[in-house]
DRENDRENZA-352600 format. One record per residue (C-alpha): residue number from 0; y negated, z negated, x negated; residue in one letter. Coordinates in Angstrom, 1 decimal. Layout:
<pt NUM, <Y, Z, X>, "A">;
...
// end
This chain:
<pt 0, <23.7, 7.4, -17.0>, "M">;
<pt 1, <21.4, 4.4, -16.4>, "I">;
<pt 2, <17.7, 4.9, -16.5>, "T">;
<pt 3, <15.4, 1.9, -16.7>, "T">;
<pt 4, <11.6, 1.4, -17.2>, "I">;
<pt 5, <10.4, -1.2, -19.6>, "G">;
<pt 6, <6.9, -2.8, -19.5>, "L">;
<pt 7, <5.5, -5.1, -22.2>, "D">;
<pt 8, <2.4, -6.7, -20.7>, "V">;
<pt 9, <0.0, -8.3, -23.2>, "G">;
<pt 10, <-3.5, -9.7, -23.0>, "G">;
<pt 11, <-5.0, -6.5, -24.3>, "T">;
<pt 12, <-2.5, -3.7, -23.5>, "K">;
<pt 13, <0.5, -2.7, -21.5>, "V">;
<pt 14, <3.2, -0.7, -23.1>, "S">;
<pt 15, <5.6, 1.3, -20.9>, "C">;
<pt 16, <8.7, 3.3, -21.9>, "A">;
<pt 17, <11.7, 4.9, -20.2>, "V">;
<pt 18, <15.2, 4.2, -21.5>, "M">;
<pt 19, <18.0, 6.6, -20.6>, "R">;
<pt 20, <21.5, 5.5, -21.5>, "D">;
<pt 21, <20.2, 3.2, -24.2>, "G">;
<pt 22, <17.7, 5.6, -25.8>, "R">;
<pt 23, <14.1, 4.7, -25.6>, "L">;
<pt 24, <11.4, 7.3, -25.1>, "A">;
<pt 25, <8.0, 7.0, -26.9>, "D">;
<pt 26, <6.0, 4.2, -25.2>, "P">;
<pt 27, <2.7, 4.9, -23.3>, "V">;
<pt 28, <-0.1, 2.4, -23.8>, "L">;
<pt 29, <-2.9, 1.4, -21.5>, "A">;
<pt 30, <-5.5, -1.4, -21.7>, "P">;
<pt 31, <-4.5, -4.4, -19.6>, "T">;
<pt 32, <-6.5, -4.8, -16.4>, "V">;
<pt 33, <-7.3, -8.6, -16.4>, "C">;
<pt 34, <-10.1, -8.6, -13.7>, "D">;
<pt 35, <-7.8, -10.3, -11.2>, "S">;
<pt 36, <-4.1, -10.8, -10.3>, "S">;
<pt 37, <-4.4, -8.1, -7.6>, "E">;
<pt 38, <-5.9, -5.6, -10.0>, "A">;
<pt 39, <-3.2, -6.2, -12.6>, "L">;
<pt 40, <-0.4, -5.9, -10.1>, "V">;
<pt 41, <-2.0, -2.7, -8.9>, "D">;
<pt 42, <-2.0, -1.4, -12.5>, "Q">;
<pt 43, <1.6, -2.3, -13.1>, "L">;
<pt 44, <2.7, -0.6, -9.8>, "A">;
<pt 45, <0.8, 2.5, -10.8>, "A">;
<pt 46, <2.3, 2.6, -14.3>, "I">;
<pt 47, <5.9, 2.2, -12.9>, "I">;
<pt 48, <5.2, 5.1, -10.4>, "A">;
<pt 49, <3.8, 7.3, -13.2>, "A">;
<pt 50, <6.9, 6.7, -15.3>, "A">;
<pt 51, <9.1, 8.4, -12.7>, "G">;
<pt 52, <12.4, 7.4, -11.0>, "G">;
<pt 53, <14.6, 4.7, -12.5>, "A">;
<pt 54, <17.5, 2.4, -11.6>, "D">;
<pt 55, <15.6, -0.7, -12.5>, "A">;
<pt 56, <12.4, -2.0, -14.1>, "V">;
<pt 57, <12.1, -4.8, -16.7>, "G">;
<pt 58, <8.8, -6.5, -17.4>, "I">;
<pt 59, <8.1, -8.9, -20.3>, "G">;
<pt 60, <5.0, -11.1, -19.9>, "I">;
<pt 61, <3.5, -13.8, -22.3>, "P">;
<pt 62, <4.2, -16.6, -19.8>, "S">;
<pt 63, <6.6, -19.4, -18.9>, "V">;
<pt 64, <8.7, -17.5, -16.3>, "V">;
<pt 65, <10.9, -18.6, -13.4>, "D">;
<pt 66, <13.4, -15.8, -13.9>, "F">;
<pt 67, <15.2, -16.1, -10.6>, "E">;
<pt 68, <11.9, -15.6, -8.6>, "H">;
<pt 69, <10.3, -13.3, -11.3>, "G">;
<pt 70, <7.2, -15.4, -11.4>, "M">;
<pt 71, <5.0, -16.9, -14.1>, "A">;
<pt 72, <4.8, -20.7, -13.8>, "M">;
<pt 73, <2.0, -20.8, -16.4>, "T">;
<pt 74, <0.2, -17.8, -17.9>, "S">;
<pt 75, <-2.7, -18.0, -20.4>, "V">;
<pt 76, <-3.7, -14.5, -21.4>, "N">;
<pt 77, <-3.0, -12.6, -18.1>, "I">;
<pt 78, <-3.8, -13.5, -14.5>, "P">;
<pt 79, <-0.2, -13.8, -13.2>, "L">;
<pt 80, <0.4, -17.5, -12.7>, "A">;
<pt 81, <2.2, -18.2, -9.4>, "D">;
<pt 82, <2.2, -14.5, -8.6>, "V">;
<pt 83, <5.7, -13.5, -7.2>, "P">;
<pt 84, <5.7, -10.4, -9.4>, "L">;
<pt 85, <9.3, -9.5, -9.0>, "R">;
<pt 86, <9.2, -9.5, -5.2>, "R">;
<pt 87, <5.8, -7.7, -4.9>, "I">;
<pt 88, <6.7, -4.9, -7.4>, "L">;
<pt 89, <10.2, -4.4, -6.0>, "T">;
<pt 90, <8.8, -4.0, -2.5>, "E">;
<pt 91, <6.0, -1.7, -3.7>, "R">;
<pt 92, <8.1, 0.6, -5.9>, "T">;
<pt 93, <11.4, 0.5, -4.1>, "G">;
<pt 94, <13.1, -0.2, -7.5>, "I">;
<pt 95, <14.8, -3.5, -8.5>, "P">;
<pt 96, <12.3, -5.3, -10.8>, "V">;
<pt 97, <13.2, -8.1, -13.3>, "F">;
<pt 98, <10.6, -10.3, -15.0>, "V">;
<pt 99, <11.1, -12.4, -18.1>, "D">;
<pt 100, <9.2, -13.9, -21.0>, "N">;
<pt 101, <8.1, -11.4, -23.7>, "D">;
<pt 102, <9.8, -13.2, -26.6>, "A">;
<pt 103, <13.1, -13.4, -24.6>, "N">;
<pt 104, <13.1, -9.6, -24.1>, "V">;
<pt 105, <12.1, -9.0, -27.7>, "A">;
<pt 106, <15.1, -11.1, -28.8>, "A">;
<pt 107, <17.4, -9.0, -26.6>, "L">;
<pt 108, <16.1, -5.9, -28.3>, "A">;
<pt 109, <16.8, -7.3, -31.7>, "E">;
<pt 110, <20.4, -8.0, -30.6>, "A">;
<pt 111, <21.0, -4.3, -30.0>, "H">;
<pt 112, <20.8, -1.2, -32.2>, "D">;
<pt 113, <18.6, 1.9, -31.6>, "E">;
<pt 114, <21.2, 3.3, -29.1>, "N">;
<pt 115, <21.4, 0.2, -27.0>, "G">;
<pt 116, <24.7, -1.0, -28.5>, "A">;
<pt 117, <25.1, -4.8, -29.2>, "P">;
<pt 118, <25.0, -5.8, -32.9>, "I">;
<pt 119, <25.0, -9.6, -32.4>, "A">;
<pt 120, <26.7, -11.8, -29.8>, "D">;
<pt 121, <24.4, -14.8, -30.7>, "T">;
<pt 122, <20.8, -14.4, -31.9>, "L">;
<pt 123, <17.8, -16.6, -32.2>, "V">;
<pt 124, <14.3, -15.0, -32.6>, "M">;
<pt 125, <11.1, -16.6, -33.7>, "L">;
<pt 126, <7.9, -14.7, -33.1>, "T">;
<pt 127, <5.1, -15.9, -35.4>, "I">;
<pt 128, <1.8, -14.6, -34.1>, "G">;
<pt 129, <-1.2, -16.3, -32.6>, "T">;
<pt 130, <1.3, -18.8, -31.3>, "G">;
<pt 131, <5.0, -19.2, -32.0>, "V">;
<pt 132, <7.4, -17.8, -29.4>, "G">;
<pt 133, <11.1, -17.8, -29.2>, "G">;
<pt 134, <14.1, -16.1, -27.6>, "G">;
<pt 135, <17.8, -16.8, -27.6>, "I">;
<pt 136, <20.7, -14.4, -26.9>, "V">;
<pt 137, <24.1, -15.9, -26.3>, "I">;
<pt 138, <27.1, -13.7, -25.3>, "G">;
<pt 139, <24.9, -10.7, -25.4>, "G">;
<pt 140, <22.6, -12.0, -22.7>, "R">;
<pt 141, <19.3, -13.9, -22.7>, "I">;
<pt 142, <19.6, -17.6, -22.6>, "Y">;
<pt 143, <17.0, -19.0, -20.1>, "R">;
<pt 144, <18.1, -22.6, -19.3>, "G">;
<pt 145, <18.2, -24.2, -15.9>, "A">;
<pt 146, <14.9, -22.9, -14.6>, "T">;
<pt 147, <14.6, -19.6, -16.5>, "G">;
<pt 148, <11.9, -21.1, -18.8>, "A">;
<pt 149, <14.1, -21.9, -21.8>, "G">;
<pt 150, <13.7, -21.0, -25.5>, "A">;
<pt 151, <10.2, -22.2, -26.0>, "E">;
<pt 152, <11.1, -22.7, -29.6>, "L">;
<pt 153, <7.5, -22.9, -30.8>, "G">;
<pt 154, <7.2, -26.2, -29.1>, "H">;
<pt 155, <10.0, -27.9, -31.0>, "Q">;
<pt 156, <8.7, -30.9, -32.9>, "I">;
<pt 157, <9.3, -30.4, -36.6>, "V">;
<pt 158, <7.0, -33.0, -38.2>, "A">;
<pt 159, <6.6, -36.1, -36.0>, "A">;
<pt 160, <5.7, -39.3, -37.6>, "D">;
<pt 161, <7.8, -42.0, -35.9>, "L">;
<pt 162, <7.5, -44.8, -38.4>, "L">;
<pt 163, <4.9, -46.6, -36.3>, "G">;
<pt 164, <6.5, -46.0, -32.9>, "G">;
<pt 165, <5.3, -43.4, -30.4>, "E">;
<pt 166, <3.9, -40.3, -32.2>, "P">;
<pt 167, <0.4, -38.8, -31.4>, "P">;
<pt 168, <0.3, -36.8, -28.2>, "H">;
<pt 169, <-2.1, -34.1, -27.1>, "A">;
<pt 170, <-3.0, -33.4, -23.5>, "D">;
<pt 171, <-2.4, -29.7, -24.0>, "H">;
<pt 172, <-0.1, -27.7, -26.3>, "P">;
<pt 173, <0.5, -27.2, -29.1>, "P">;
<pt 174, <1.5, -30.8, -29.8>, "Q">;
<pt 175, <0.9, -32.4, -33.1>, "P">;
<pt 176, <3.9, -31.8, -35.4>, "G">;
<pt 177, <5.2, -28.8, -33.4>, "S">;
<pt 178, <6.2, -25.6, -35.0>, "L">;
<pt 179, <3.4, -23.8, -33.2>, "E">;
<pt 180, <0.8, -26.2, -34.4>, "Q">;
<pt 181, <2.0, -26.0, -38.0>, "L">;
<pt 182, <3.4, -22.4, -38.4>, "A">;
<pt 183, <1.5, -20.1, -36.0>, "A">;
<pt 184, <-1.1, -17.5, -37.1>, "G">;
<pt 185, <-3.8, -20.1, -36.4>, "R">;
<pt 186, <-2.1, -22.4, -39.0>, "A">;
<pt 187, <-2.2, -19.6, -41.5>, "L">;
<pt 188, <-5.9, -19.1, -40.8>, "D">;
<pt 189, <-6.4, -22.8, -41.7>, "R">;
<pt 190, <-4.3, -22.5, -44.9>, "L">;
<pt 191, <-6.2, -19.4, -45.9>, "A">;
<pt 192, <-9.6, -21.0, -45.3>, "A">;
<pt 193, <-8.7, -24.0, -47.4>, "E">;
<pt 194, <-8.1, -21.6, -50.3>, "R">;
<pt 195, <-11.3, -19.6, -49.9>, "G">;
<pt 196, <-9.8, -16.7, -47.9>, "L">;
<pt 197, <-11.2, -15.4, -44.7>, "T">;
<pt 198, <-8.2, -15.7, -42.4>, "D">;
<pt 199, <-4.5, -15.2, -42.0>, "G">;
<pt 200, <-4.5, -11.4, -42.3>, "P">;
<pt 201, <-6.6, -11.8, -45.5>, "H">;
<pt 202, <-4.0, -14.2, -46.8>, "A">;
<pt 203, <-1.2, -11.7, -46.1>, "V">;
<pt 204, <-3.1, -8.9, -47.9>, "A">;
<pt 205, <-4.0, -11.2, -50.8>, "A">;
<pt 206, <-0.3, -12.2, -51.1>, "A">;
<pt 207, <0.8, -8.6, -51.2>, "H">;
<pt 208, <-1.8, -8.1, -54.0>, "A">;
<pt 209, <-0.3, -11.0, -55.9>, "S">;
<pt 210, <-3.3, -13.3, -55.4>, "D">;
<pt 211, <-2.1, -16.8, -56.0>, "P">;
<pt 212, <-4.2, -18.2, -53.1>, "R">;
<pt 213, <-2.5, -15.8, -50.6>, "G">;
<pt 214, <0.9, -16.4, -52.1>, "L">;
<pt 215, <0.5, -20.2, -51.8>, "E">;
<pt 216, <-0.7, -20.0, -48.2>, "A">;
<pt 217, <2.2, -17.7, -47.2>, "I">;
<pt 218, <4.7, -19.9, -49.1>, "R">;
<pt 219, <3.6, -23.0, -47.3>, "I">;
<pt 220, <3.8, -21.3, -43.9>, "L">;
<pt 221, <7.2, -19.9, -44.7>, "G">;
<pt 222, <8.5, -23.3, -45.6>, "E">;
<pt 223, <7.3, -24.6, -42.3>, "R">;
<pt 224, <9.0, -21.7, -40.5>, "V">;
<pt 225, <12.1, -22.5, -42.4>, "G">;
<pt 226, <12.3, -25.9, -40.7>, "I">;
<pt 227, <12.4, -24.1, -37.3>, "G">;
<pt 228, <15.0, -21.7, -38.7>, "V">;
<pt 229, <17.2, -24.7, -39.8>, "A">;
<pt 230, <17.0, -26.2, -36.4>, "N">;
<pt 231, <18.1, -23.0, -34.8>, "A">;
<pt 232, <21.0, -22.7, -37.1>, "I">;
<pt 233, <22.1, -26.3, -36.7>, "N">;
<pt 234, <22.0, -26.0, -32.9>, "V">;
<pt 235, <23.3, -22.5, -32.3>, "F">;
<pt 236, <25.2, -21.4, -35.5>, "D">;
<pt 237, <24.0, -17.9, -34.6>, "P">;
<pt 238, <25.0, -14.6, -36.2>, "E">;
<pt 239, <21.3, -13.7, -36.6>, "L">;
<pt 240, <18.0, -15.5, -36.9>, "V">;
<pt 241, <15.2, -12.9, -36.6>, "V">;
<pt 242, <11.5, -13.5, -37.6>, "I">;
<pt 243, <9.0, -11.2, -35.8>, "G">;
<pt 244, <5.4, -11.3, -34.7>, "G">;
<pt 245, <2.2, -10.3, -36.6>, "G">;
<pt 246, <2.6, -12.8, -39.4>, "V">;
<pt 247, <6.0, -11.3, -40.3>, "S">;
<pt 248, <3.9, -8.5, -41.9>, "A">;
<pt 249, <4.1, -10.8, -45.0>, "A">;
<pt 250, <7.7, -9.7, -45.2>, "G">;
<pt 251, <9.9, -11.2, -47.9>, "E">;
<pt 252, <6.9, -13.3, -49.1>, "L">;
<pt 253, <7.3, -15.3, -45.9>, "L">;
<pt 254, <11.1, -14.8, -45.4>, "L">;
<pt 255, <12.2, -16.0, -48.9>, "A">;
<pt 256, <10.7, -19.5, -48.6>, "P">;
<pt 257, <11.8, -19.7, -45.0>, "A">;
<pt 258, <15.4, -19.0, -46.0>, "R">;
<pt 259, <15.3, -21.4, -49.0>, "E">;
<pt 260, <13.9, -24.2, -46.8>, "T">;
<pt 261, <16.4, -23.6, -44.0>, "A">;
<pt 262, <19.3, -23.7, -46.5>, "K">;
<pt 263, <18.2, -27.2, -47.6>, "R">;
<pt 264, <18.0, -28.5, -44.1>, "F">;
<pt 265, <21.1, -26.9, -42.5>, "V">;
<pt 266, <24.2, -29.2, -42.2>, "L">;
<pt 267, <26.8, -28.1, -44.8>, "P">;
<pt 268, <29.3, -25.9, -43.2>, "G">;
<pt 269, <27.0, -24.7, -40.4>, "V">;
<pt 270, <25.5, -21.2, -40.5>, "G">;
<pt 271, <28.0, -19.7, -43.0>, "R">;
<pt 272, <27.8, -16.4, -41.1>, "R">;
<pt 273, <24.1, -16.5, -40.2>, "T">;
<pt 274, <21.9, -13.8, -41.5>, "D">;
<pt 275, <18.1, -14.6, -41.5>, "V">;
<pt 276, <16.0, -11.4, -41.5>, "R">;
<pt 277, <12.9, -9.7, -40.3>, "L">;
<pt 278, <12.7, -8.2, -36.9>, "A">;
<pt 279, <13.3, -4.4, -36.9>, "R">;
<pt 280, <11.4, -3.1, -33.9>, "Y">;
<pt 281, <7.9, -4.4, -34.5>, "G">;
<pt 282, <5.5, -3.6, -31.6>, "P">;
<pt 283, <8.2, -1.8, -29.7>, "Q">;
<pt 284, <10.5, -4.8, -29.4>, "A">;
<pt 285, <9.0, -6.0, -26.2>, "G">;
<pt 286, <9.1, -2.8, -24.3>, "V">;
<pt 287, <12.6, -1.9, -25.7>, "R">;
<pt 288, <13.9, -5.4, -24.7>, "G">;
<pt 289, <12.3, -5.2, -21.2>, "A">;
<pt 290, <14.2, -1.9, -20.6>, "A">;
<pt 291, <17.4, -3.3, -21.9>, "L">;
<pt 292, <17.0, -6.5, -19.8>, "M">;
<pt 293, <16.6, -4.4, -16.7>, "A">;
<pt 294, <19.9, -2.6, -17.5>, "A">;
<pt 295, <21.8, -5.8, -18.2>, "T">;
<pt 296, <20.6, -7.7, -15.2>, "E">;
<pt 297, <21.2, -4.7, -12.9>, "L">;
<pt 298, <24.7, -4.5, -14.2>, "H">;
<pt 299, <25.2, -8.2, -13.7>, "R">;
<pt 300, <24.0, -8.0, -10.1>, "E">;
<pt 301, <26.3, -5.2, -9.3>, "H">;
<pt 302, <29.3, -7.0, -11.0>, "R">;
<pt 303, <28.7, -10.2, -8.9>, "H">;
<pt 304, <28.1, -8.4, -5.6>, "R">;
<pt 305, <30.9, -9.1, -3.2>, "V">;
<pt 306, <32.2, -5.9, -1.7>, "P">;
<pt 307, <32.2, -5.7, 2.1>, "A">;
<pt 308, <35.5, -5.8, 3.9>, "T">;
<pt 309, <36.5, -4.1, 7.1>, "S">;
<pt 310, <39.4, -4.2, 9.5>, "G">;
<pt 311, <41.0, -7.0, 11.5>, "A">;
<pt 312, <43.5, -9.5, 10.3>, "A">;
// end
């Protein structure tokens, strides 16, 4: 039996849960200590110690991650940029630690059922929240690219105007015409305000109440998300495209226009076996995926370890 500890580290809270042989215990939540890098690392070490013994620890963080070194290359909401988190926590806890992007581990969770058994060999996940995150699972494992920082699907350009030559460019993301700029929660806030609604959550609530203003705002956002879905299908032809994040609370009101738009932009013959659906695990996706990631990476390390030989030739 493999026991792993999963941590989902966000800007406001840390969720921790123990997974034993694929079954996840109830997560324990704590406010994130963001006073300094040292204070946050101390908190994570204490949370791991309190969770008890384990074979490995997986940590999901909202950052661009160098997976090999377990280090955030950029980090906006938590003070972990350039902190060698994997090495520090492995040394302090005595347990192998793996660190990855939070959307990556959420995607891994969605590719498995409640018992930890795989349900999709190829999956693409879009998380629509304050920003737009992404995760890709290929062959049952997280796809990370050459540096470990792959699958930043929110930064794909879906609406660039190239007729006059070079498109507009911003010094900082999101870039004009990117999926994040057009389809994140902040974009829904703008769509809501243009229709006399307070913000994105108000638009979702209004849509569920059949208010035409909310329905229109959610439809427009869903159509924009659908372009991202079409790109994912055209590139990966996955078994599953999963939509998660806070904005997914709109449910089918968001998913239906996303599906319809994606269908119009997918190359005929591609995506015939792709199911586009809502994420299943909600706020537990990150912690569940972090624990699963620890198990899969520990297994991979053991499989690739070269056994020692003895004796003389």
